N, CA, C, O and the ligand as a Tripos MOL2 file, in Angstrom:
@<TRIPOS>MOLECULE
protein
  273   271    69     0     0
PROTEIN
NO_CHARGES

@<TRIPOS>ATOM
      1 N          39.1340  -35.1000   23.8250 N.3       1 MET1
      2 CA         37.7650  -35.0810   23.2800 C.3       1 MET1
      3 C          37.6570  -34.0980   22.1110 C.2       1 MET1
      4 O          38.2050  -32.9960   22.1480 O.2       1 MET1
      5 N          36.9480  -34.5220   21.0930 N.am      2 ILE2
      6 CA         36.7090  -33.6540   19.9420 C.3       2 ILE2
      7 C          35.2370  -33.2780   19.9150 C.2       2 ILE2
      8 O          34.3640  -34.1440   19.9680 O.2       2 ILE2
      9 N          34.9720  -31.9970   19.8340 N.am      3 SER3
     10 CA         33.5770  -31.5660   19.7160 C.3       3 SER3
     11 C          33.3750  -30.8630   18.3780 C.2       3 SER3
     12 O          34.2520  -30.1450   17.8990 O.2       3 SER3
     13 N          32.2340  -31.0770   17.7990 N.am      4 TYR4
     14 CA         31.9360  -30.4830   16.5100 C.3       4 TYR4
     15 C          30.9350  -29.3500   16.6670 C.2       4 TYR4
     16 O          29.9170  -29.4910   17.3450 O.2       4 TYR4
     17 N          31.2380  -28.2260   16.0310 N.am      5 GLU5
     18 CA         30.3070  -27.1000   16.0270 C.3       5 GLU5
     19 C          29.3470  -27.2800   14.8580 C.2       5 GLU5
     20 O          29.7450  -27.1760   13.6980 O.2       5 GLU5
     21 N          28.1080  -27.5440   15.1600 N.am      6 ILE6
     22 CA         27.0990  -27.6630   14.0970 C.3       6 ILE6
     23 C          26.3500  -26.3360   13.9980 C.2       6 ILE6
     24 O          25.6820  -25.9330   14.9490 O.2       6 ILE6
     25 N          26.4570  -25.6460   12.8430 N.am      7 PRO7
     26 CA         25.7900  -24.3490   12.7340 C.3       7 PRO7
     27 C          24.2690  -24.4850   12.7680 C.2       7 PRO7
     28 O          23.6940  -25.3450   12.1010 O.2       7 PRO7
     29 N          23.6430  -23.6370   13.5440 N.am      8 ASP8
     30 CA         22.1840  -23.5970   13.6100 C.3       8 ASP8
     31 C          21.6380  -23.0720   12.2830 C.2       8 ASP8
     32 O          22.0430  -21.9990   11.8340 O.2       8 ASP8
     33 N          20.7110  -23.8230   11.6400 N.am      9 PRO9
     34 CA         20.2070  -23.3860   10.3240 C.3       9 PRO9
     35 C          19.5650  -22.0000   10.3500 C.2       9 PRO9
     36 O          19.6890  -21.2340    9.3940 O.2       9 PRO9
     37 N          18.8830  -21.6870   11.4410 N.am     10 PHE10
     38 CA         18.2330  -20.3730   11.5260 C.3      10 PHE10
     39 C          19.2690  -19.2630   11.6630 C.2      10 PHE10
     40 O          19.1530  -18.2190   11.0210 O.2      10 PHE10
     41 N          20.2670  -19.4830   12.4880 N.am     11 ASP11
     42 CA         21.3440  -18.4890   12.6350 C.3      11 ASP11
     43 C          22.0280  -18.2460   11.3010 C.2      11 ASP11
     44 O          22.3280  -17.1030   10.9540 O.2      11 ASP11
     45 N          22.2740  -19.3080   10.5540 N.am     12 THR12
     46 CA         22.9110  -19.1840    9.2470 C.3      12 THR12
     47 C          22.0350  -18.3880    8.2950 C.2      12 THR12
     48 O          22.5180  -17.5310    7.5560 O.2      12 THR12
     49 N          20.7270  -18.6860    8.3230 N.am     13 PHE13
     50 CA         19.7820  -17.9600    7.4760 C.3      13 PHE13
     51 C          19.7980  -16.4680    7.7900 C.2      13 PHE13
     52 O          19.8720  -15.6420    6.8810 O.2      13 PHE13
     53 N          19.7300  -16.1250    9.0590 N.am     14 VAL14
     54 CA         19.7130  -14.7260    9.4690 C.3      14 VAL14
     55 C          21.0260  -14.0450    9.0840 C.2      14 VAL14
     56 O          21.0250  -12.9170    8.5910 O.2      14 VAL14
     57 N          22.1360  -14.7310    9.3100 N.am     15 ALA15
     58 CA         23.4470  -14.1600    8.9790 C.3      15 ALA15
     59 C          23.5440  -13.8630    7.4880 C.2      15 ALA15
     60 O          24.0810  -12.8270    7.0960 O.2      15 ALA15
     61 N          23.0260  -14.7710    6.6480 N.am     16 ASN16
     62 CA         23.0600  -14.5530    5.1970 C.3      16 ASN16
     63 C          22.1250  -13.4320    4.7820 C.2      16 ASN16
     64 O          22.4560  -12.6150    3.9230 O.2      16 ASN16
     65 N          20.9490  -13.4050    5.4060 N.am     17 LYS17
     66 CA         19.9540  -12.4020    5.0510 C.3      17 LYS17
     67 C          20.4690  -10.9920    5.3240 C.2      17 LYS17
     68 O          20.1920  -10.0640    4.5640 O.2      17 LYS17
     69 N          21.2110  -10.8390    6.4030 N.am     18 TYR18
     70 CA         21.6290   -9.4980    6.8130 C.3      18 TYR18
     71 C          23.1060   -9.2180    6.5640 C.2      18 TYR18
     72 O          23.6480   -8.2440    7.0850 O.2      18 TYR18
     73 N          23.7660  -10.0720    5.7650 N.am     19 LYS19
     74 CA         25.2090   -9.8760    5.6000 C.3      19 LYS19
     75 C          25.5380   -8.5590    4.8830 C.2      19 LYS19
     76 O          26.6140   -7.9940    5.0820 O.2      19 LYS19
     77 N          24.6040   -8.0710    4.0460 N.am     20 ASP20
     78 CA         24.8330   -6.7880    3.3730 C.3      20 ASP20
     79 C          24.7170   -5.6080    4.3320 C.2      20 ASP20
     80 O          25.1850   -4.5080    4.0370 O.2      20 ASP20
     81 N          24.0970   -5.8450    5.4690 N.am     21 TYR21
     82 CA         23.8970   -4.7740    6.4330 C.3      21 TYR21
     83 C          24.7730   -4.9900    7.6500 C.2      21 TYR21
     84 O          24.4250   -4.5910    8.7610 O.2      21 TYR21
     85 N          25.9000   -5.6180    7.4330 N.am     22 LYS22
     86 CA         26.7860   -5.9510    8.5410 C.3      22 LYS22
     87 C          27.1300   -4.7040    9.3540 C.2      22 LYS22
     88 O          27.5880   -3.6910    8.8250 O.2      22 LYS22
     89 N          26.8980   -4.8150   10.6220 N.am     23 GLY23
     90 CA         27.2470   -3.7130   11.5030 C.3      23 GLY23
     91 C          26.1990   -2.6250   11.5960 C.2      23 GLY23
     92 O          26.3230   -1.6900   12.3870 O.2      23 GLY23
     93 N          25.1510   -2.7570   10.7700 N.am     24 MET24
     94 CA         24.1190   -1.7270   10.7770 C.3      24 MET24
     95 C          23.0600   -2.0770   11.8140 C.2      24 MET24
     96 O          22.5070   -3.1770   11.8000 O.2      24 MET24
     97 N          22.7840   -1.1470   12.7030 N.am     25 LEU25
     98 CA         21.8350   -1.4160   13.7710 C.3      25 LEU25
     99 C          20.7430   -0.3580   13.7820 C.2      25 LEU25
    100 O          20.9910    0.8100   13.4830 O.2      25 LEU25
    101 N          19.5340   -0.7780   14.1290 N.am     26 TYR26
    102 CA         18.4370    0.1760   14.2330 C.3      26 TYR26
    103 C          18.2850    0.6410   15.6710 C.2      26 TYR26
    104 O          18.1520   -0.1620   16.5950 O.2      26 TYR26
    105 N          18.3070    1.9470   15.8370 N.am     27 ASP27
    106 CA         18.1090    2.5280   17.1590 C.3      27 ASP27
    107 C          16.6250    2.8480   17.3120 C.2      27 ASP27
    108 O          16.1250    3.8090   16.7270 O.2      27 ASP27
    109 N          15.9410    2.0510   18.0880 N.am     28 PHE28
    110 CA         14.4930    2.2070   18.2150 C.3      28 PHE28
    111 C          14.1090    3.5010   18.9190 C.2      28 PHE28
    112 O          13.0290    4.0450   18.6900 O.2      28 PHE28
    113 N          14.9960    3.9870   19.7740 N.am     29 PHE29
    114 CA         14.6840    5.1970   20.5240 C.3      29 PHE29
    115 C          14.8490    6.4360   19.6610 C.2      29 PHE29
    116 O          14.0210    7.3460   19.6950 O.2      29 PHE29
    117 N          15.9240    6.4590   18.8890 N.am     30 ALA30
    118 CA         16.1800    7.6080   18.0200 C.3      30 ALA30
    119 C          15.4620    7.4510   16.6720 C.2      30 ALA30
    120 O          15.3810    8.4040   15.8980 O.2      30 ALA30
    121 N          14.9370    6.2380   16.3920 N.am     31 LYS31
    122 CA         14.3080    5.9180   15.1070 C.3      31 LYS31
    123 C          15.2660    6.2030   13.9490 C.2      31 LYS31
    124 O          14.8930    6.7820   12.9290 O.2      31 LYS31
    125 N          16.4930    5.7810   14.1440 N.am     32 GLU32
    126 CA         17.5280    5.9740   13.1330 C.3      32 GLU32
    127 C          18.3630    4.7100   13.0090 C.2      32 GLU32
    128 O          18.4460    3.9020   13.9340 O.2      32 GLU32
    129 N          18.9780    4.5610   11.8420 N.am     33 TRP33
    130 CA         19.9570    3.4890   11.6640 C.3      33 TRP33
    131 C          21.3190    4.0040   12.0690 C.2      33 TRP33
    132 O          21.6840    5.1500   11.8060 O.2      33 TRP33
    133 N          22.0530    3.1320   12.7120 N.am     34 HIS34
    134 CA         23.3750    3.4960   13.2090 C.3      34 HIS34
    135 C          24.4010    2.5120   12.6710 C.2      34 HIS34
    136 O          24.1770    1.3020   12.6670 O.2      34 HIS34
    137 N          25.5230    3.0420   12.2210 N.am     35 LEU35
    138 CA         26.5980    2.1880   11.7160 C.3      35 LEU35
    139 C          27.9380    2.7530   12.1360 C.2      35 LEU35
    140 O          28.1950    3.9500   12.0130 O.2      35 LEU35
    141 N          28.7780    1.8770   12.6300 N.am     36 LYS36
    142 CA         30.1480    2.2880   12.9210 C.3      36 LYS36
    143 C          30.9660    2.0130   11.6770 C.2      36 LYS36
    144 O          31.1150    0.8600   11.2720 O.2      36 LYS36
    145 N          31.4960    3.0590   11.0670 N.am     37 ALA37
    146 CA         32.2100    2.9050    9.8040 C.3      37 ALA37
    147 C          33.4020    1.9700    9.9650 C.2      37 ALA37
    148 O          34.1940    2.1120   10.8960 O.2      37 ALA37
    149 N          33.5210    0.9980    9.0320 N.am     38 ALA38
    150 CA         34.5920    0.0030    9.1130 C.3      38 ALA38
    151 C          35.9590    0.6520    8.9010 C.2      38 ALA38
    152 O          36.9660    0.1850    9.4320 O.2      38 ALA38
    153 N          35.9840    1.7360    8.1180 N.am     39 CYS39
    154 CA         37.2590    2.3630    7.7470 C.3      39 CYS39
    155 C          37.9130    3.0890    8.9090 C.2      39 CYS39
    156 O          39.1320    3.0330    9.0650 O.2      39 CYS39
    157 N          37.1090    3.7810    9.7370 N.am     40 CYS40
    158 CA         37.7230    4.6130   10.7670 C.3      40 CYS40
    159 C          37.0030    4.5340   12.1080 C.2      40 CYS40
    160 O          37.4490    5.1300   13.0880 O.2      40 CYS40
    161 N          35.8900    3.8010   12.1570 N.am     41 GLY41
    162 CA         35.1690    3.6600   13.4120 C.3      41 GLY41
    163 C          34.2690    4.8370   13.7420 C.2      41 GLY41
    164 O          33.7350    4.9300   14.8470 O.2      41 GLY41
    165 N          34.1030    5.7380   12.7750 N.am     42 GLU42
    166 CA         33.2320    6.8920   12.9890 C.3      42 GLU42
    167 C          31.7640    6.4540   13.0040 C.2      42 GLU42
    168 O          31.3800    5.5360   12.2790 O.2      42 GLU42
    169 N          30.9530    7.1080   13.8270 N.am     43 ASP43
    170 CA         29.5290    6.7710   13.9040 C.3      43 ASP43
    171 C          28.7590    7.4840   12.8090 C.2      43 ASP43
    172 O          28.8700    8.6990   12.6400 O.2      43 ASP43
    173 N          27.9670    6.7010   12.0570 N.am     44 LEU44
    174 CA         27.1350    7.2580   10.9950 C.3      44 LEU44
    175 C          25.6750    6.9960   11.3300 C.2      44 LEU44
    176 O          25.3340    5.9540   11.8880 O.2      44 LEU44
    177 N          24.8140    7.9550   10.9830 N.am     45 TYR45
    178 CA         23.3850    7.8110   11.2580 C.3      45 TYR45
    179 C          22.5810    8.0920   10.0030 C.2      45 TYR45
    180 O          22.9600    8.9390    9.1950 O.2      45 TYR45
    181 N          21.4540    7.3720    9.8340 N.am     46 ALA46
    182 CA         20.5970    7.5830    8.6760 C.3      46 ALA46
    183 C          19.1730    7.1750    9.0240 C.2      46 ALA46
    184 O          18.9680    6.3110    9.8760 O.2      46 ALA46
    185 N          18.1750    7.7930    8.3670 N.am     47 PRO47
    186 CA         16.7830    7.4540    8.6600 C.3      47 PRO47
    187 C          16.3480    6.1000    8.1050 C.2      47 PRO47
    188 O          15.3690    5.5280    8.5850 O.2      47 PRO47
    189 N          17.0530    5.5810    7.1090 N.am     48 ASN48
    190 CA         16.7110    4.2600    6.5720 C.3      48 ASN48
    191 C          17.9490    3.5910    5.9800 C.2      48 ASN48
    192 O          19.0040    4.2110    5.8470 O.2      48 ASN48
    193 N          17.8010    2.3130    5.6260 N.am     49 LYS49
    194 CA         18.9490    1.5280    5.1560 C.3      49 LYS49
    195 C          19.5070    2.0560    3.8400 C.2      49 LYS49
    196 O          20.7210    2.0950    3.6400 O.2      49 LYS49
    197 N          18.6020    2.4640    2.9390 N.am     50 LYS50
    198 CA         19.0280    2.9480    1.6270 C.3      50 LYS50
    199 C          19.9210    4.1820    1.7660 C.2      50 LYS50
    200 O          20.9620    4.3010    1.1190 O.2      50 LYS50
    201 N          19.4770    5.0920    2.6320 N.am     51 THR51
    202 CA         20.2690    6.2970    2.8860 C.3      51 THR51
    203 C          21.5870    5.9500    3.5640 C.2      51 THR51
    204 O          22.6280    6.5390    3.2720 O.2      51 THR51
    205 N          21.5250    4.9820    4.4740 N.am     52 MET52
    206 CA         22.7460    4.5750    5.1680 C.3      52 MET52
    207 C          23.7940    4.0620    4.1960 C.2      52 MET52
    208 O          24.9780    4.3740    4.3300 O.2      52 MET52
    209 N          23.3650    3.2790    3.2210 N.am     53 ILE53
    210 CA         24.3070    2.7420    2.2350 C.3      53 ILE53
    211 C          24.9530    3.8860    1.4580 C.2      53 ILE53
    212 O          26.1550    3.8610    1.1920 O.2      53 ILE53
    213 N          24.1460    4.8960    1.0920 N.am     54 LYS54
    214 CA         24.6810    6.0670    0.3870 C.3      54 LYS54
    215 C          25.6650    6.8430    1.2670 C.2      54 LYS54
    216 O          26.7370    7.2450    0.8150 O.2      54 LYS54
    217 N          25.2810    7.0460    2.5250 N.am     55 ILE55
    218 CA         26.1400    7.7780    3.4510 C.3      55 ILE55
    219 C          27.4620    7.0390    3.6480 C.2      55 ILE55
    220 O          28.5320    7.6460    3.6890 O.2      55 ILE55
    221 N          27.3630    5.7120    3.7680 N.am     56 ARG56
    222 CA         28.5760    4.9180    3.9840 C.3      56 ARG56
    223 C          29.5040    5.0100    2.7770 C.2      56 ARG56
    224 O          30.7150    5.1810    2.9160 O.2      56 ARG56
    225 N          28.9020    4.8910    1.5700 N.am     57 LEU57
    226 CA         29.6960    5.0020    0.3450 C.3      57 LEU57
    227 C          30.3610    6.3690    0.2520 C.2      57 LEU57
    228 O          31.5530    6.4830   -0.0330 O.2      57 LEU57
    229 N          29.5640    7.3970    0.4980 N.am     58 TYR58
    230 CA         30.0760    8.7680    0.4340 C.3      58 TYR58
    231 C          31.1950    8.9550    1.4460 C.2      58 TYR58
    232 O          32.2500    9.5060    1.1320 O.2      58 TYR58
    233 N          30.9520    8.4940    2.6520 N.am     59 HIS59
    234 CA         31.9380    8.6430    3.7200 C.3      59 HIS59
    235 C          33.2480    7.9520    3.3570 C.2      59 HIS59
    236 O          34.3240    8.5400    3.4630 O.2      59 HIS59
    237 N          33.1420    6.6840    2.9230 N.am     60 THR60
    238 CA         34.3410    5.9120    2.6100 C.3      60 THR60
    239 C          35.1270    6.5570    1.4760 C.2      60 THR60
    240 O          36.3480    6.6910    1.5530 O.2      60 THR60
    241 N          34.4050    6.9620    0.4060 N.am     61 ARG61
    242 CA         35.0820    7.5160   -0.7660 C.3      61 ARG61
    243 C          35.6540    8.8980   -0.5130 C.2      61 ARG61
    244 O          36.7950    9.1830   -0.8780 O.2      61 ARG61
    245 N          34.8570    9.7570    0.1150 N.am     62 ASN62
    246 CA         35.2400   11.1610    0.1880 C.3      62 ASN62
    247 C          35.9730   11.5430    1.4640 C.2      62 ASN62
    248 O          36.8000   12.4550    1.4670 O.2      62 ASN62
    249 N          35.6630   10.8340    2.5580 N.am     63 GLU63
    250 CA         36.2670   11.2570    3.8010 C.3      63 GLU63
    251 C          37.4300   10.3660    4.2250 C.2      63 GLU63
    252 O          38.3480   10.8230    4.9060 O.2      63 GLU63
    253 N          37.3930    9.1070    3.8290 N.am     64 CYS64
    254 CA         38.4560    8.2070    4.2970 C.3      64 CYS64
    255 C          39.3960    7.7770    3.1700 C.2      64 CYS64
    256 O          40.4860    7.2770    3.4460 O.2      64 CYS64
    257 N          39.0030    7.9580    1.9140 N.am     65 MET65
    258 CA         39.8830    7.5610    0.8080 C.3      65 MET65
    259 C          40.2690    8.7570   -0.0530 C.2      65 MET65
    260 O          40.8540    8.5950   -1.1240 O.2      65 MET65
    261 N          39.9450    9.9390    0.4090 N.am     66 GLY66
    262 CA         40.3900   11.1490   -0.2580 C.3      66 GLY66
    263 C          39.7480   11.4190   -1.6050 C.2      66 GLY66
    264 O          40.3820   12.0280   -2.4660 O.2      66 GLY66
    265 N          38.4960   10.9810   -1.8200 N.am     67 GLY67
    266 CA         37.7440   11.3570   -3.0040 C.3      67 GLY67
    267 C          37.8990   10.4590   -4.2080 C.2      67 GLY67
    268 O          37.6670   10.8980   -5.3340 O.2      67 GLY67
    269 N          38.2820    9.2190   -4.0020 N.am     68 TYR68
    270 CA         38.3490    8.2920   -5.1190 C.3      68 TYR68
    271 C          36.9670    7.7670   -5.5040 C.2      68 TYR68
    272 O          36.8460    6.9700   -6.4350 O.2      68 TYR68
    273 ZN         35.8400    6.3560    7.6890 Zn       69 ZN69
@<TRIPOS>BOND
     1     1     2 1
     2     2     3 1
     3     3     4 2
     4     3     5 am
     5     5     6 1
     6     6     7 1
     7     7     8 2
     8     7     9 am
     9     9    10 1
    10    10    11 1
    11    11    12 2
    12    11    13 am
    13    13    14 1
    14    14    15 1
    15    15    16 2
    16    15    17 am
    17    17    18 1
    18    18    19 1
    19    19    20 2
    20    19    21 am
    21    21    22 1
    22    22    23 1
    23    23    24 2
    24    23    25 am
    25    25    26 1
    26    26    27 1
    27    27    28 2
    28    27    29 am
    29    29    30 1
    30    30    31 1
    31    31    32 2
    32    31    33 am
    33    33    34 1
    34    34    35 1
    35    35    36 2
    36    35    37 am
    37    37    38 1
    38    38    39 1
    39    39    40 2
    40    39    41 am
    41    41    42 1
    42    42    43 1
    43    43    44 2
    44    43    45 am
    45    45    46 1
    46    46    47 1
    47    47    48 2
    48    47    49 am
    49    49    50 1
    50    50    51 1
    51    51    52 2
    52    51    53 am
    53    53    54 1
    54    54    55 1
    55    55    56 2
    56    55    57 am
    57    57    58 1
    58    58    59 1
    59    59    60 2
    60    59    61 am
    61    61    62 1
    62    62    63 1
    63    63    64 2
    64    63    65 am
    65    65    66 1
    66    66    67 1
    67    67    68 2
    68    67    69 am
    69    69    70 1
    70    70    71 1
    71    71    72 2
    72    71    73 am
    73    73    74 1
    74    74    75 1
    75    75    76 2
    76    75    77 am
    77    77    78 1
    78    78    79 1
    79    79    80 2
    80    79    81 am
    81    81    82 1
    82    82    83 1
    83    83    84 2
    84    83    85 am
    85    85    86 1
    86    86    87 1
    87    87    88 2
    88    87    89 am
    89    89    90 1
    90    90    91 1
    91    91    92 2
    92    91    93 am
    93    93    94 1
    94    94    95 1
    95    95    96 2
    96    95    97 am
    97    97    98 1
    98    98    99 1
    99    99   100 2
   100    99   101 am
   101   101   102 1
   102   102   103 1
   103   103   104 2
   104   103   105 am
   105   105   106 1
   106   106   107 1
   107   107   108 2
   108   107   109 am
   109   109   110 1
   110   110   111 1
   111   111   112 2
   112   111   113 am
   113   113   114 1
   114   114   115 1
   115   115   116 2
   116   115   117 am
   117   117   118 1
   118   118   119 1
   119   119   120 2
   120   119   121 am
   121   121   122 1
   122   122   123 1
   123   123   124 2
   124   123   125 am
   125   125   126 1
   126   126   127 1
   127   127   128 2
   128   127   129 am
   129   129   130 1
   130   130   131 1
   131   131   132 2
   132   131   133 am
   133   133   134 1
   134   134   135 1
   135   135   136 2
   136   135   137 am
   137   137   138 1
   138   138   139 1
   139   139   140 2
   140   139   141 am
   141   141   142 1
   142   142   143 1
   143   143   144 2
   144   143   145 am
   145   145   146 1
   146   146   147 1
   147   147   148 2
   148   147   149 am
   149   149   150 1
   150   150   151 1
   151   151   152 2
   152   151   153 am
   153   153   154 1
   154   154   155 1
   155   155   156 2
   156   155   157 am
   157   157   158 1
   158   158   159 1
   159   159   160 2
   160   159   161 am
   161   161   162 1
   162   162   163 1
   163   163   164 2
   164   163   165 am
   165   165   166 1
   166   166   167 1
   167   167   168 2
   168   167   169 am
   169   169   170 1
   170   170   171 1
   171   171   172 2
   172   171   173 am
   173   173   174 1
   174   174   175 1
   175   175   176 2
   176   175   177 am
   177   177   178 1
   178   178   179 1
   179   179   180 2
   180   179   181 am
   181   181   182 1
   182   182   183 1
   183   183   184 2
   184   183   185 am
   185   185   186 1
   186   186   187 1
   187   187   188 2
   188   187   189 am
   189   189   190 1
   190   190   191 1
   191   191   192 2
   192   191   193 am
   193   193   194 1
   194   194   195 1
   195   195   196 2
   196   195   197 am
   197   197   198 1
   198   198   199 1
   199   199   200 2
   200   199   201 am
   201   201   202 1
   202   202   203 1
   203   203   204 2
   204   203   205 am
   205   205   206 1
   206   206   207 1
   207   207   208 2
   208   207   209 am
   209   209   210 1
   210   210   211 1
   211   211   212 2
   212   211   213 am
   213   213   214 1
   214   214   215 1
   215   215   216 2
   216   215   217 am
   217   217   218 1
   218   218   219 1
   219   219   220 2
   220   219   221 am
   221   221   222 1
   222   222   223 1
   223   223   224 2
   224   223   225 am
   225   225   226 1
   226   226   227 1
   227   227   228 2
   228   227   229 am
   229   229   230 1
   230   230   231 1
   231   231   232 2
   232   231   233 am
   233   233   234 1
   234   234   235 1
   235   235   236 2
   236   235   237 am
   237   237   238 1
   238   238   239 1
   239   239   240 2
   240   239   241 am
   241   241   242 1
   242   242   243 1
   243   243   244 2
   244   243   245 am
   245   245   246 1
   246   246   247 1
   247   247   248 2
   248   247   249 am
   249   249   250 1
   250   250   251 1
   251   251   252 2
   252   251   253 am
   253   253   254 1
   254   254   255 1
   255   255   256 2
   256   255   257 am
   257   257   258 1
   258   258   259 1
   259   259   260 2
   260   259   261 am
   261   261   262 1
   262   262   263 1
   263   263   264 2
   264   263   265 am
   265   265   266 1
   266   266   267 1
   267   267   268 2
   268   267   269 am
   269   269   270 1
   270   270   271 1
   271   271   272 2
@<TRIPOS>SUBSTRUCTURE
     1 MET1         2 RESIDUE 1 A MET
     2 ILE2         6 RESIDUE 1 A ILE
     3 SER3        10 RESIDUE 1 A SER
     4 TYR4        14 RESIDUE 1 A TYR
     5 GLU5        18 RESIDUE 1 A GLU
     6 ILE6        22 RESIDUE 1 A ILE
     7 PRO7        26 RESIDUE 1 A PRO
     8 ASP8        30 RESIDUE 1 A ASP
     9 PRO9        34 RESIDUE 1 A PRO
    10 PHE10       38 RESIDUE 1 A PHE
    11 ASP11       42 RESIDUE 1 A ASP
    12 THR12       46 RESIDUE 1 A THR
    13 PHE13       50 RESIDUE 1 A PHE
    14 VAL14       54 RESIDUE 1 A VAL
    15 ALA15       58 RESIDUE 1 A ALA
    16 ASN16       62 RESIDUE 1 A ASN
    17 LYS17       66 RESIDUE 1 A LYS
    18 TYR18       70 RESIDUE 1 A TYR
    19 LYS19       74 RESIDUE 1 A LYS
    20 ASP20       78 RESIDUE 1 A ASP
    21 TYR21       82 RESIDUE 1 A TYR
    22 LYS22       86 RESIDUE 1 A LYS
    23 GLY23       90 RESIDUE 1 A GLY
    24 MET24       94 RESIDUE 1 A MET
    25 LEU25       98 RESIDUE 1 A LEU
    26 TYR26      102 RESIDUE 1 A TYR
    27 ASP27      106 RESIDUE 1 A ASP
    28 PHE28      110 RESIDUE 1 A PHE
    29 PHE29      114 RESIDUE 1 A PHE
    30 ALA30      118 RESIDUE 1 A ALA
    31 LYS31      122 RESIDUE 1 A LYS
    32 GLU32      126 RESIDUE 1 A GLU
    33 TRP33      130 RESIDUE 1 A TRP
    34 HIS34      134 RESIDUE 1 A HIS
    35 LEU35      138 RESIDUE 1 A LEU
    36 LYS36      142 RESIDUE 1 A LYS
    37 ALA37      146 RESIDUE 1 A ALA
    38 ALA38      150 RESIDUE 1 A ALA
    39 CYS39      154 RESIDUE 1 A CYS
    40 CYS40      158 RESIDUE 1 A CYS
    41 GLY41      162 RESIDUE 1 A GLY
    42 GLU42      166 RESIDUE 1 A GLU
    43 ASP43      170 RESIDUE 1 A ASP
    44 LEU44      174 RESIDUE 1 A LEU
    45 TYR45      178 RESIDUE 1 A TYR
    46 ALA46      182 RESIDUE 1 A ALA
    47 PRO47      186 RESIDUE 1 A PRO
    48 ASN48      190 RESIDUE 1 A ASN
    49 LYS49      194 RESIDUE 1 A LYS
    50 LYS50      198 RESIDUE 1 A LYS
    51 THR51      202 RESIDUE 1 A THR
    52 MET52      206 RESIDUE 1 A MET
    53 ILE53      210 RESIDUE 1 A ILE
    54 LYS54      214 RESIDUE 1 A LYS
    55 ILE55      218 RESIDUE 1 A ILE
    56 ARG56      222 RESIDUE 1 A ARG
    57 LEU57      226 RESIDUE 1 A LEU
    58 TYR58      230 RESIDUE 1 A TYR
    59 HIS59      234 RESIDUE 1 A HIS
    60 THR60      238 RESIDUE 1 A THR
    61 ARG61      242 RESIDUE 1 A ARG
    62 ASN62      246 RESIDUE 1 A ASN
    63 GLU63      250 RESIDUE 1 A GLU
    64 CYS64      254 RESIDUE 1 A CYS
    65 MET65      258 RESIDUE 1 A MET
    66 GLY66      262 RESIDUE 1 A GLY
    67 GLY67      266 RESIDUE 1 A GLY
    68 TYR68      270 RESIDUE 1 A TYR
    69 ZN69       273 GROUP 0 **** ****
C-alpha cells in the first residue's frame, strides 16, 4: 500500500510564518523568550524576539566562532 502525506495548509502557513524564529519559544511563566543555541545547545534568554536575535548573533559570532 502507498500512502500520500498531504501537508495541512494551516500547518504549512504557520511553519513559514515562524521559520525565522525556529527553535525560539516563549516562556509564559518567566515572560521571556528562550532559545537553545543551534551551535552548542546553550540556553539563551531574552525579553523579546528582537533582543533574542541580537543575543543569538552575538553568541554565535563571539562565543562559538571565536569573534568572526
Ligand atoms: Zn553556541
